[in-house]
C-alpha positions in Angstrom: -120.6 -104.8 -29.0 -119.9 -103.5 -32.1 -118.8 -100.0 -33.1 -121.9 -98.3 -33.5 -122.7 -99.3 -30.0 -119.9 -98.2 -28.7 -120.2 -94.9 -30.5 -124.0 -94.7 -29.2 -122.7 -95.3 -25.8 -120.0 -92.8 -26.3 -122.5 -90.4 -27.3 -124.9 -90.9 -24.4 -122.0 -90.3 -22.1 -121.4 -87.1 -23.7 -125.2 -86.2 -23.2 -125.1 -87.2 -19.9 -121.5 -85.2 -18.9 -123.1 -81.9 -20.8 -126.7 -82.4 -18.9 -124.7 -82.3 -15.4 -122.8 -79.4 -16.4 -125.8 -77.6 -17.6 -127.6 -79.2 -14.0 -124.4 -77.6 -12.1 -125.1 -74.0 -13.8 -128.8 -74.0 -13.5 -128.7 -75.2 -9.7 -125.7 -72.1 -8.9 -128.2 -69.8 -10.4 -130.9 -71.0 -8.9 -129.1 -70.8 -5.5 -127.6 -67.3 -6.0 -131.6 -66.2 -7.0 -132.9 -67.6 -3.9 -130.3 -65.9 -1.7 -131.4 -62.9 -3.3 -135.0 -63.4 -2.7 -134.1 -64.2 1.1 -132.5 -60.5 1.2 -135.3 -58.9 -0.9 -137.9 -60.5 1.9 -135.9 -59.4 4.5 -135.9 -55.8 3.2 -139.8 -56.1 2.6 -140.1 -56.6 6.5 -137.7 -54.1 7.3 -139.9 -51.4 5.0 -143.1 -53.0 6.4 -142.6 -52.4 10.2 -140.6 -49.1 9.1 -144.1 -48.1 7.6 -146.1 -49.4 10.5 -144.4 -46.8 12.7 -144.9 -44.1 10.0 -148.7 -45.0 9.7 -148.4 -45.2 13.7 -147.1 -41.4 13.9 -149.0 -39.8 11.5 -152.4 -41.2 13.1 -151.1 -39.6 16.2 -150.5 -36.1 14.4 -153.7 -36.4 13.2 -155.2 -37.0 16.5 -153.6 -34.2 17.7 -154.7 -31.6 14.9 -158.1 -33.2 15.3 -158.1 -32.6 19.3 -156.6 -28.9 18.6 -153.6 -30.0 20.3 -150.2 -27.9 19.8 -147.4 -29.9 18.4 
């Protein structure tokens, strides 16, 4: 192998190392963001259940008001 080939190989190896490091960072960021998405989805589910409960209460109150039932 000549010096140019050796230099090219060294440059490519450095590039692979740099890309490997960048991939690790991106993968870590992705995993962190996925955990946040999972947490937010869980929070949305809780709020949807709460909204459903509140809607049911409001519907019952409206029915009572329509029927003239004292609260």
